[in-house]
C-alpha positions in Angstrom: -30.4 193.7 -6.6 -33.4 191.4 -6.8 -37.0 192.7 -6.5 -37.3 195.3 -3.7 -39.1 198.4 -2.7 -38.0 201.9 -3.7 -36.8 202.9 -0.2 -34.4 199.9 -0.1 -33.1 200.6 -3.6 -32.5 204.3 -2.7 -30.7 203.3 0.5 -28.5 200.7 -1.2 -27.6 203.0 -4.1 -26.9 206.0 -1.9 -24.8 204.2 0.6 -22.8 202.3 -2.0 -22.3 205.4 -4.2 -21.1 207.4 -1.1 -18.7 204.6 -0.2 -17.3 204.5 -3.7 -16.8 208.3 -3.7 -15.1 208.1 -0.3 -12.7 205.3 -1.5 -12.5 205.6 -5.3 -9.2 203.7 -5.5 -10.8 200.6 -3.9 -13.6 200.1 -6.4 -13.4 198.3 -9.7 -15.7 198.1 -12.7 -15.1 194.4 -12.9 -17.5 192.1 -11.1 -14.6 189.7 -10.5 -12.2 192.2 -9.1 -9.1 191.2 -7.1 -8.6 191.7 -3.4 -9.0 194.2 -1.8 -11.2 195.9 -4.4 -15.0 196.0 -4.5 -17.5 196.3 -7.3 -20.4 198.6 -6.4 -23.1 196.4 -8.1 -21.8 193.3 -6.3 -21.7 195.1 -3.0 -25.3 196.3 -3.4 -26.4 192.7 -4.3 -24.5 191.2 -1.4 -26.0 193.7 1.1 -29.5 193.0 -0.3 -29.1 189.2 -0.3 -27.8 189.3 3.3 -30.9 191.4 4.4 -28.6 193.9 6.1 -31.2 196.7 6.1 -34.0 194.8 7.9 -31.7 192.8 10.1 -30.1 195.9 11.4 -33.2 198.1 11.2 -31.5 200.5 8.7 -33.9 202.8 6.8 -31.7 205.4 5.0 -28.6 205.5 2.9 -26.8 207.4 5.7 -27.7 204.7 8.2 -26.4 202.0 5.9 -23.2 204.0 5.1 -22.6 204.5 8.8 -23.1 200.7 9.3 -20.7 200.0 6.5 -18.1 202.4 7.9 -18.5 200.7 11.3 -17.8 197.3 9.7 -14.8 198.7 8.0 -13.5 200.2 11.2 -13.9 196.8 12.9 -12.0 195.1 10.2 -9.2 197.8 10.4 -8.5 196.7 14.0 -7.2 193.3 12.8 -3.5 192.7 13.0 -1.6 191.4 10.0 -1.4 188.0 11.8 -5.2 187.9 12.2 -5.7 188.6 8.5 -3.2 186.0 7.5 -4.7 183.4 9.8 -8.1 183.9 8.1 -6.5 182.9 4.8 -6.3 179.3 5.9 -9.6 178.6 7.7 -9.3 174.8 7.2 -5.9 174.8 9.0 -4.2 174.1 5.8 -1.2 175.9 4.5 -1.5 178.9 2.1 0.8 178.8 -0.9 3.6 181.3 -0.9 2.2 183.0 -4.0 -1.3 183.4 -2.4 0.4 184.8 0.7 2.3 187.3 -1.4 -0.8 188.4 -3.2 -2.8 188.7 0.0 0.1 190.7 1.7 0.0 193.2 -1.2 -3.8 193.4 -1.0 -3.6 194.0 2.8 -1.0 196.7 2.3 -3.2 198.4 -0.3 -6.2 198.2 2.1 -4.1 199.7 4.9 -2.9 202.5 2.5 -6.5 203.5 1.6 -8.2 202.6 4.9 -10.7 200.3 3.2 -11.0 196.7 4.3 -14.4 195.5 3.2 -13.0 193.9 0.1 -10.5 191.7 1.9 -12.8 189.5 3.9 -14.9 187.4 1.5 -18.1 189.0 2.8 -17.9 187.4 6.3 -18.6 190.8 7.8 -22.1 190.5 6.4 -22.9 187.6 8.8 
């Protein structure tokens, strides 16, 4: 991430590494990975840019990991219909191909229990 203090770097690195170890099949080395995968460096940067640690008063990698797992658990409660409705936020139609791709990504997320890579980072808001 950008310029930050040592404690923040350690918390980001530790939490993201732990998440990758917990869900290895859901992480990709590519920064432009396909849904529902995540790239660990992109995840760290997004967390840093969104000021997640100070906004939620998180100080340690364990606290950040717990927060990430809570966000993941919240995303897991969405029904397939809720996920699909979020694919067309402008009330437009989603192409059949995009719908098929997303359906496969959702099935993979459900198989592995990891949803953070499905939601275009809205869970950071």
